[in-house]
C-alpha positions in Angstrom: -108.4 147.3 72.8 -105.8 147.0 71.1 -103.1 144.9 73.2 -100.1 143.7 71.7 -99.1 140.2 71.6 -96.4 138.1 73.4 -94.1 134.7 73.3 -95.3 132.7 76.5 -93.2 130.3 78.5 -94.3 128.9 81.3 -92.6 126.5 84.2 -88.7 127.5 85.3 -87.2 125.4 82.5 -89.1 128.6 79.9 -91.0 126.0 77.8 -92.5 127.7 75.2 -96.7 127.6 74.8 -98.2 126.9 72.0 -102.4 127.2 71.3 -103.9 123.4 72.2 -106.1 124.4 68.8 -103.8 125.7 65.9 -99.8 126.1 67.3 -100.2 129.8 67.4 -97.2 131.5 69.7 -98.9 134.8 70.2 -101.3 135.6 73.4 -102.7 138.2 74.6 -102.7 138.5 78.4 -105.8 139.5 80.6 -107.2 138.8 84.2 -109.9 136.8 85.1 -112.3 136.0 87.8 -112.2 132.3 88.2 -115.9 132.2 89.6 -117.5 129.5 91.8 -121.2 128.6 92.2 -121.3 129.2 95.6 -119.9 132.1 96.0 -122.3 133.7 92.7 -125.3 132.4 94.5 -124.3 134.3 97.6 -123.9 136.7 95.7 -120.0 137.3 96.9 -118.5 137.2 93.1 -116.2 139.5 94.2 -114.5 137.5 96.4 -113.3 134.8 94.1 -109.7 134.1 93.8 -108.1 136.0 90.0 -106.3 134.1 86.5 -104.7 134.6 83.6 -106.3 134.2 80.6 -103.9 133.6 77.6 -105.8 134.4 74.4 -104.5 132.9 71.0 -103.8 135.6 68.6 -104.6 133.1 65.9 -107.6 132.0 66.6 -109.4 133.4 70.0 -108.7 130.3 71.9 -108.5 130.7 76.0 -106.0 129.2 78.1 -106.5 129.8 81.8 -103.7 129.7 84.2 -104.5 130.3 88.1 -101.1 130.7 88.9 -98.6 133.5 87.5 -95.5 130.1 86.1 -95.7 131.9 83.0 -93.5 134.9 81.5 -94.5 136.7 79.0 -91.5 138.0 75.9 -91.8 140.6 73.3 -92.2 138.2 69.5 -89.2 141.0 67.9 -87.0 139.7 71.0 -87.6 136.4 71.0 -87.6 133.0 73.4 -84.4 133.3 76.7 -81.4 131.3 75.4 
């Protein structure tokens, strides 16, 4: 699986995201399920909410977001001004 990495900004102020572990600035995005033990016990894990994982391109640390208050940017174009 080869996906392109993106710069990420958070919130309406568009604050650049840096990896909490290595301070990297490039991330690969992926949809994830926010599983709960109760729903898994009942066999209804498919009904859990989805979220987004932003995976650091440098160290692979996974940053998890339940909402969509972030934007992805093409690295060559840089962050918006």
